[in-house]
TORPASE-705569 format. One record per atom (N, C-alpha, C, O): z negated, y, x negated; atom name; chain; residue in three letters. Coordinates in steps of 0.001 Angstrom, whole numbers, always signed. Example, Ala and Ser with C-alpha at 12.3 -4.5 7.8 and 13.67 -1.06 7.14 Angstrom:
2
+---------+---------+---------+----+---+-----+
!      c3 !      c2 !      c1 !  a ! c !   r !
+---------+---------+---------+----+---+-----+
!   -7800 !   -5690 !  -13190 !  N ! A ! ALA !
!   -7800 !   -4500 !  -12300 ! CA ! A ! ALA !
!   -7800 !   -3300 !  -13200 !  C ! A ! ALA !
!   -8465 !   -3319 !  -14236 !  O ! A ! ALA !
!   -7080 !   -2250 !  -12850 !  N ! A ! SER !
!   -7140 !   -1060 !  -13670 ! CA ! A ! SER !
!   -7870 !     +30 !  -12900 !  C ! A ! SER !
!   -8039 !   +1138 !  -13409 !  O ! A ! SER !
+---------+---------+---------+----+---+-----+
! end
This chain:
64
+---------+---------+---------+----+---+-----+
!      c3 !      c2 !      c1 !  a ! c !   r !
+---------+---------+---------+----+---+-----+
!  -17449 !  -14787 !   -1330 !  N ! A ! MET !
!  -17123 !  -13418 !    -988 ! CA ! A ! MET !
!  -16572 !  -12671 !   -2192 !  C ! A ! MET !
!  -15721 !  -11793 !   -2049 !  O ! A ! MET !
!  -17052 !  -13015 !   -3363 !  N ! A ! GLU !
!  -16586 !  -12338 !   -4575 ! CA ! A ! GLU !
!  -15105 !  -12596 !   -4822 !  C ! A ! GLU !
!  -14384 !  -11693 !   -5245 !  O ! A ! GLU !
!  -14646 !  -13812 !   -4563 !  N ! A ! ALA !
!  -13232 !  -14128 !   -4750 ! CA ! A ! ALA !
!  -12362 !  -13323 !   -3786 !  C ! A ! ALA !
!  -11282 !  -12862 !   -4154 !  O ! A ! ALA !
!  -12839 !  -13156 !   -2550 !  N ! A ! LEU !
!  -12102 !  -12357 !   -1571 ! CA ! A ! LEU !
!  -12009 !  -10911 !   -2028 !  C ! A ! LEU !
!  -10944 !  -10302 !   -1932 !  O ! A ! LEU !
!  -13101 !  -10354 !   -2522 !  N ! A ! GLN !
!  -13084 !   -8974 !   -2970 ! CA ! A ! GLN !
!  -12185 !   -8783 !   -4185 !  C ! A ! GLN !
!  -11501 !   -7764 !   -4287 !  O ! A ! GLN !
!  -12173 !   -9732 !   -5099 !  N ! A ! LYS !
!  -11293 !   -9618 !   -6262 ! CA ! A ! LYS !
!   -9834 !   -9713 !   -5849 !  C ! A ! LYS !
!   -8992 !   -8982 !   -6371 !  O ! A ! LYS !
!   -9527 !  -10609 !   -4915 !  N ! A ! THR !
!   -8162 !  -10723 !   -4411 ! CA ! A ! THR !
!   -7741 !   -9429 !   -3728 !  C ! A ! THR !
!   -6629 !   -8943 !   -3932 !  O ! A ! THR !
!   -8628 !   -8882 !   -2926 !  N ! A ! CYS !
!   -8331 !   -7620 !   -2245 ! CA ! A ! CYS !
!   -8184 !   -6481 !   -3237 !  C ! A ! CYS !
!   -7366 !   -5583 !   -3033 !  O ! A ! CYS !
!   -8960 !   -6505 !   -4304 !  N ! A ! LEU !
!   -8844 !   -5472 !   -5323 ! CA ! A ! LEU !
!   -7468 !   -5510 !   -5983 !  C ! A ! LEU !
!   -6880 !   -4462 !   -6253 !  O ! A ! LEU !
!   -6954 !   -6709 !   -6243 !  N ! A ! VAL !
!   -5610 !   -6840 !   -6812 ! CA ! A ! VAL !
!   -4568 !   -6253 !   -5863 !  C ! A ! VAL !
!   -3681 !   -5515 !   -6292 !  O ! A ! VAL !
!   -4672 !   -6581 !   -4569 !  N ! A ! PHE !
!   -3735 !   -6033 !   -3587 ! CA ! A ! PHE !
!   -3834 !   -4511 !   -3522 !  C ! A ! PHE !
!   -2819 !   -3826 !   -3388 !  O ! A ! PHE !
!   -5043 !   -3985 !   -3614 !  N ! A ! THR !
!   -5239 !   -2539 !   -3556 ! CA ! A ! THR !
!   -4628 !   -1862 !   -4782 !  C ! A ! THR !
!   -4034 !    -791 !   -4660 !  O ! A ! THR !
!   -4762 !   -2457 !   -5936 !  N ! A ! ILE !
!   -4170 !   -1903 !   -7155 ! CA ! A ! ILE !
!   -2650 !   -1916 !   -7053 !  C ! A ! ILE !
!   -1991 !    -940 !   -7410 !  O ! A ! ILE !
!   -2098 !   -3017 !   -6567 !  N ! A ! ILE !
!    -644 !   -3083 !   -6383 ! CA ! A ! ILE !
!    -197 !   -2005 !   -5398 !  C ! A ! ILE !
!    +825 !   -1352 !   -5609 !  O ! A ! ILE !
!    -960 !   -1820 !   -4323 !  N ! A ! GLY !
!    -645 !    -773 !   -3354 ! CA ! A ! GLY !
!    -698 !    +606 !   -3981 !  C ! A ! GLY !
!    +130 !   +1460 !   -3665 !  O ! A ! GLY !
!   -1654 !    +837 !   -4860 !  N ! A ! ALA !
!   -1753 !   +2122 !   -5544 ! CA ! A ! ALA !
!    -541 !   +2369 !   -6436 !  C ! A ! ALA !
!     -49 !   +3495 !   -6516 !  O ! A ! ALA !
!     -62 !   +1332 !   -7101 !  N ! A ! VAL !
!   +1135 !   +1467 !   -7932 ! CA ! A ! VAL !
!   +2344 !   +1805 !   -7069 !  C ! A ! VAL !
!   +3155 !   +2656 !   -7434 !  O ! A ! VAL !
!   +2463 !   +1139 !   -5924 !  N ! A ! VAL !
!   +3580 !   +1417 !   -5010 ! CA ! A ! VAL !
!   +3516 !   +2864 !   -4533 !  C ! A ! VAL !
!   +4536 !   +3554 !   -4515 !  O ! A ! VAL !
!   +2333 !   +3329 !   -4149 !  N ! A ! TRP !
!   +2205 !   +4720 !   -3704 ! CA ! A ! TRP !
!   +2462 !   +5688 !   -4842 !  C ! A ! TRP !
!   +2992 !   +6776 !   -4616 !  O ! A ! TRP !
!   +2098 !   +5317 !   -6055 !  N ! A ! GLY !
!   +2421 !   +6151 !   -7219 ! CA ! A ! GLY !
!   +3920 !   +6291 !   -7410 !  C ! A ! GLY !
!   +4413 !   +7376 !   -7716 !  O ! A ! GLY !
!   +4648 !   +5191 !   -7230 !  N ! A ! LEU !
!   +6111 !   +5245 !   -7332 ! CA ! A ! LEU !
!   +6706 !   +6131 !   -6246 !  C ! A ! LEU !
!   +7655 !   +6875 !   -6489 !  O ! A ! LEU !
!   +6138 !   +6043 !   -5041 !  N ! A ! ILE !
!   +6631 !   +6882 !   -3946 ! CA ! A ! ILE !
!   +6352 !   +8350 !   -4254 !  C ! A ! ILE !
!   +7219 !   +9200 !   -4058 !  O ! A ! ILE !
!   +5169 !   +8646 !   -4726 !  N ! A ! GLY !
!   +4798 !  +10028 !   -5005 ! CA ! A ! GLY !
!   +5548 !  +10637 !   -6176 !  C ! A ! GLY !
!   +5966 !  +11793 !   -6116 !  O ! A ! GLY !
!   +5719 !   +9869 !   -7235 !  N ! A ! LEU !
!   +6357 !  +10404 !   -8435 ! CA ! A ! LEU !
!   +7882 !  +10400 !   -8372 !  C ! A ! LEU !
!   +8529 !  +11359 !   -8793 !  O ! A ! LEU !
!   +8447 !   +9325 !   -7849 !  N ! A ! PHE !
!   +9894 !   +9146 !   -7931 ! CA ! A ! PHE !
!  +10584 !   +9018 !   -6573 !  C ! A ! PHE !
!  +11799 !   +8832 !   -6509 !  O ! A ! PHE !
!   +9810 !   +9119 !   -5484 !  N ! A ! ASN !
!  +10350 !   +8930 !   -4134 ! CA ! A ! ASN !
!  +11086 !   +7587 !   -4030 !  C ! A ! ASN !
!  +12155 !   +7487 !   -3427 !  O ! A ! ASN !
!  +10480 !   +6565 !   -4636 !  N ! A ! PHE !
!  +11059 !   +5223 !   -4662 ! CA ! A ! PHE !
!  +10075 !   +4247 !   -4036 !  C ! A ! PHE !
!   +8973 !   +4050 !   -4550 !  O ! A ! PHE !
!  +10472 !   +3642 !   -2934 !  N ! A ! ASN !
!   +9617 !   +2680 !   -2239 ! CA ! A ! ASN !
!  +10008 !   +1278 !   -2681 !  C ! A ! ASN !
!  +11018 !    +735 !   -2234 !  O ! A ! ASN !
!   +9209 !    +705 !   -3552 !  N ! A ! LEU !
!   +9486 !    -617 !   -4120 ! CA ! A ! LEU !
!   +9477 !   -1712 !   -3063 !  C ! A ! LEU !
!  +10295 !   -2631 !   -3109 !  O ! A ! LEU !
!   +8549 !   -1615 !   -2107 !  N ! A ! VAL !
!   +8429 !   -2661 !   -1088 ! CA ! A ! VAL !
!   +9682 !   -2685 !    -207 !  C ! A ! VAL !
!  +10227 !   -3754 !     +69 !  O ! A ! VAL !
!  +10129 !   -1529 !    +226 !  N ! A ! THR !
!  +11334 !   -1470 !   +1045 ! CA ! A ! THR !
!  +12564 !   -1862 !    +235 !  C ! A ! THR !
!  +13498 !   -2460 !    +770 !  O ! A ! THR !
!  +12567 !   -1532 !   -1035 !  N ! A ! TRP !
!  +13689 !   -1901 !   -1898 ! CA ! A ! TRP !
!  +13789 !   -3420 !   -2034 !  C ! A ! TRP !
!  +14887 !   -3977 !   -2033 !  O ! A ! TRP !
!  +12642 !   -4085 !   -2151 !  N ! A ! ILE !
!  +12646 !   -5550 !   -2305 ! CA ! A ! ILE !
!  +12951 !   -6245 !    -980 !  C ! A ! ILE !
!  +13778 !   -7155 !    -937 !  O ! A ! ILE !
!  +12289 !   -5823 !    +104 !  N ! A ! PHE !
!  +12369 !   -6552 !   +1370 ! CA ! A ! PHE !
!  +13295 !   -5925 !   +2398 !  C ! A ! PHE !
!  +13525 !   -6510 !   +3456 !  O ! A ! PHE !
!  +13826 !   -4758 !   +2108 !  N ! A ! GLY !
!  +14735 !   -4113 !   +3046 ! CA ! A ! GLY !
!  +13983 !   -3504 !   +4217 !  C ! A ! GLY !
!  +12756 !   -3410 !   +4210 !  O ! A ! GLY !
!  +14741 !   -3095 !   +5215 !  N ! A ! ASP !
!  +14159 !   -2435 !   +6384 ! CA ! A ! ASP !
!  +13865 !   -3485 !   +7453 !  C ! A ! ASP !
!  +14511 !   -3525 !   +8499 !  O ! A ! ASP !
!  +12871 !   -4340 !   +7165 !  N ! A ! THR !
!  +12473 !   -5406 !   +8079 ! CA ! A ! THR !
!  +11011 !   -5206 !   +8459 !  C ! A ! THR !
!  +10429 !   -4159 !   +8174 !  O ! A ! THR !
!  +10434 !   -6181 !   +9085 !  N ! A ! ILE !
!   +9020 !   -6135 !   +9463 ! CA ! A ! ILE !
!   +8107 !   -6441 !   +8268 !  C ! A ! ILE !
!   +6921 !   -6114 !   +8300 !  O ! A ! ILE !
!   +8644 !   -7055 !   +7232 !  N ! A ! ILE !
!   +7829 !   -7489 !   +6089 ! CA ! A ! ILE !
!   +7113 !   -6324 !   +5400 !  C ! A ! ILE !
!   +5926 !   -6456 !   +5102 !  O ! A ! ILE !
!   +7774 !   -5183 !   +5130 !  N ! A ! PRO !
!   +7015 !   -4077 !   +4521 ! CA ! A ! PRO !
!   +5843 !   -3614 !   +5376 !  C ! A ! PRO !
!   +4792 !   -3256 !   +4845 !  O ! A ! PRO !
!   +6010 !   -3618 !   +6672 !  N ! A ! ARG !
!   +4913 !   -3213 !   +7552 ! CA ! A ! ARG !
!   +3743 !   -4191 !   +7444 !  C ! A ! ARG !
!   +2584 !   -3775 !   +7451 !  O ! A ! ARG !
!   +4037 !   -5469 !   +7345 !  N ! A ! ILE !
!   +2997 !   -6488 !   +7177 ! CA ! A ! ILE !
!   +2289 !   -6293 !   +5835 !  C ! A ! ILE !
!   +1063 !   -6372 !   +5753 !  O ! A ! ILE !
!   +3070 !   -6040 !   +4790 !  N ! A ! ILE !
!   +2489 !   -5841 !   +3458 ! CA ! A ! ILE !
!   +1576 !   -4623 !   +3445 !  C ! A ! ILE !
!    +472 !   -4688 !   +2905 !  O ! A ! ILE !
!   +2021 !   -3513 !   +4033 !  N ! A ! TYR !
!   +1192 !   -2313 !   +4072 ! CA ! A ! TYR !
!     -79 !   -2540 !   +4890 !  C ! A ! TYR !
!   -1130 !   -1988 !   +4563 !  O ! A ! TYR !
!      +6 !   -3333 !   +5934 !  N ! A ! THR !
!   -1176 !   -3654 !   +6734 ! CA ! A ! THR !
!   -2168 !   -4468 !   +5913 !  C ! A ! THR !
!   -3368 !   -4200 !   +5949 !  O ! A ! THR !
!   -1680 !   -5452 !   +5178 !  N ! A ! ILE !
!   -2554 !   -6274 !   +4327 ! CA ! A ! ILE !
!   -3229 !   -5415 !   +3268 !  C ! A ! ILE !
!   -4427 !   -5558 !   +3022 !  O ! A ! ILE !
!   -2467 !   -4522 !   +2639 !  N ! A ! VAL !
!   -3038 !   -3645 !   +1612 ! CA ! A ! VAL !
!   -4089 !   -2732 !   +2221 !  C ! A ! VAL !
!   -5128 !   -2492 !   +1606 !  O ! A ! VAL !
!   -3837 !   -2216 !   +3422 !  N ! A ! GLY !
!   -4819 !   -1365 !   +4097 ! CA ! A ! GLY !
!   -6102 !   -2103 !   +4413 !  C ! A ! GLY !
!   -7192 !   -1565 !   +4218 !  O ! A ! GLY !
!   -5987 !   -3328 !   +4899 !  N ! A ! ILE !
!   -7173 !   -4145 !   +5188 ! CA ! A ! ILE !
!   -7935 !   -4441 !   +3907 !  C ! A ! ILE !
!   -9165 !   -4402 !   +3884 !  O ! A ! ILE !
!   -7201 !   -4738 !   +2843 !  N ! A ! CYS !
!   -7854 !   -5000 !   +1554 ! CA ! A ! CYS !
!   -8586 !   -3758 !   +1055 !  C ! A ! CYS !
!   -9662 !   -3871 !    +467 !  O ! A ! CYS !
!   -8019 !   -2582 !   +1282 !  N ! A ! GLY !
!   -8704 !   -1355 !    +902 ! CA ! A ! GLY !
!  -10018 !   -1196 !   +1642 !  C ! A ! GLY !
!  -11014 !    -764 !   +1061 !  O ! A ! GLY !
!  -10024 !   -1542 !   +2917 !  N ! A ! LEU !
!  -11262 !   -1468 !   +3695 ! CA ! A ! LEU !
!  -12293 !   -2474 !   +3199 !  C ! A ! LEU !
!  -13485 !   -2173 !   +3148 !  O ! A ! LEU !
!  -11842 !   -3651 !   +2839 !  N ! A ! ILE !
!  -12756 !   -4671 !   +2310 ! CA ! A ! ILE !
!  -13351 !   -4200 !    +983 !  C ! A ! ILE !
!  -14505 !   -4499 !    +674 !  O ! A ! ILE !
!  -12562 !   -3465 !    +203 !  N ! A ! ASN !
!  -13047 !   -2982 !   -1095 ! CA ! A ! ASN !
!  -14129 !   -1924 !    -959 !  C ! A ! ASN !
!  -14813 !   -1623 !   -1938 !  O ! A ! ASN !
!  -14303 !   -1356 !    +221 !  N ! A ! ILE !
!  -15419 !    -434 !    +423 ! CA ! A ! ILE !
!  -16732 !   -1163 !    +146 !  C ! A ! ILE !
!  -17701 !    -551 !    -305 !  O ! A ! ILE !
!  -16764 !   -2467 !    +414 !  N ! A ! GLY !
!  -17949 !   -3265 !    +118 ! CA ! A ! GLY !
!  -18292 !   -3265 !   -1358 !  C ! A ! GLY !
!  -19470 !   -3281 !   -1714 !  O ! A ! GLY !
!  -17294 !   -3248 !   -2220 !  N ! A ! ILE !
!  -17539 !   -3188 !   -3663 ! CA ! A ! ILE !
!  -18231 !   -1882 !   -4008 !  C ! A ! ILE !
!  -19166 !   -1874 !   -4809 !  O ! A ! ILE !
!  -17791 !    -783 !   -3422 !  N ! A ! LEU !
!  -18397 !    +517 !   -3673 ! CA ! A ! LEU !
!  -19870 !    +518 !   -3284 !  C ! A ! LEU !
!  -20721 !    +974 !   -4048 !  O ! A ! LEU !
!  -20165 !      +7 !   -2094 !  N ! A ! PHE !
!  -21547 !     +25 !   -1632 ! CA ! A ! PHE !
!  -22425 !    -967 !   -2394 !  C ! A ! PHE !
!  -23626 !    -736 !   -2539 !  O ! A ! PHE !
!  -21847 !   -2068 !   -2882 !  N ! A ! ASN !
!  -22637 !   -3006 !   -3693 ! CA ! A ! ASN !
!  -23101 !   -2339 !   -4983 !  C ! A ! ASN !
!  -24229 !   -2558 !   -5425 !  O ! A ! ASN !
!  -22242 !   -1532 !   -5583 !  N ! A ! HIS !
!  -22614 !    -872 !   -6846 ! CA ! A ! HIS !
!  -23590 !    +272 !   -6607 !  C ! A ! HIS !
!  -24399 !    +581 !   -7482 !  O ! A ! HIS !
!  -23532 !    +902 !   -5447 !  N ! A ! ILE !
!  -24470 !   +1985 !   -5153 ! CA ! A ! ILE !
!  -25872 !   +1434 !   -4939 !  C ! A ! ILE !
!  -26848 !   +2049 !   -5370 !  O ! A ! ILE !
!  -25989 !    +281 !   -4277 !  N ! A ! GLU !
!  -27292 !    -311 !   -3990 ! CA ! A ! GLU !
!  -27979 !    -855 !   -5233 !  C ! A ! GLU !
!  -29208 !    -902 !   -5272 !  O ! A ! GLU !
!  -27237 !   -1261 !   -6237 !  N ! A ! GLN !
!  -27844 !   -1914 !   -7414 ! CA ! A ! GLN !
!  -28337 !    -939 !   -8407 !  C ! A ! GLN !
!  -28870 !   -1331 !   -9445 !  O ! A ! GLN !
+---------+---------+---------+----+---+-----+
! end
């Protein structure tokens, strides 16, 4: 489970960087790389799921 959470944490950090680029420069890196296809939607879905999985990291640290 720890490997899954670390992998999800990496995806979440990458997602945060992408959102930072959108917020600061109005530049969507994912759409720039993959174009206007279904792939960006899949990537955003994966990042969202990884963010939900990372909630487990938060609760693990609160319990300890």
